[in-house]
N, C-alpha and C positions, 0 to 999 in steps of 0.2 A: 693207853694213847688216846688223847682227845680226839673226838670226831671232827675231822677238818674239811669235811665234805663242801661247805659253803663258807670257809674261812680263808681269808687270804693273809699269807704271812707278810708283815711289814718290816720285820727285823730278824736279823739272825746275829746271836751272840756267839762269838769264836774264843775258845781258851785253848792254848797250846800247852801240852806237857812235854818237858824235855826230860828224858831218862837216858841220856847216852845216845845210842842208835835205836832205843825202843820209844821213839817220840809218837804221841798220839794227840788227837784233836778232839774237843768236845764241842759240838754245835748245837745251840738251843734255838729253834725257830719259834718266833713269838708273833702272835696277833695282839696288838696292844700291849698290855702287861702280862698277859698269860702265855705261858710256855705252851706250845701246841704239839712239838714234836722235838725228840732228843735223839741226835746221831752221834756216834763215836766212829772216828777213822784211825786205824791203826797203821802206822807208817815205818814199820821197822822190825828188826830183830831184837831179842834181848840180850844185851851185854852187861847190864847191872843186875845186881841181886836184889833180894828182898828188902835190904836197907834203902835201896835207891827207889824202889817202886811202891812201896807201902804208902808213904805219905802222899804220893801221887795219885793211887787209886782210892785212898781214904778221901782226898779232896774231890775226886770224881764222883764218889758215892754222895758226898754232901750236895755237889752241885746238881746232880741229876735226881736226888731223892732215892736213889738205889735202883732206878729203872731207865733203860735205854730202849728206844723204839726200834733203832737200826744200828748194827754194828758192821763196819765195812773193814775187812782185813785184806 
């Protein structure tokens, strides 16, 4: 995580992933062009199988560089 003590967030990018009732959101908090904080919010149970979620999780890993600062379940 980037040190955000004196940095003001000026935008938040939100991406929604729909996997049936296993929806989740990725939020990228940005200061200028730099992502300063990454949060994932999980909003459901898993009704889909591996085939449903594998491409979603792969995309999330690409979006976040494989690191998340906060997971809200």
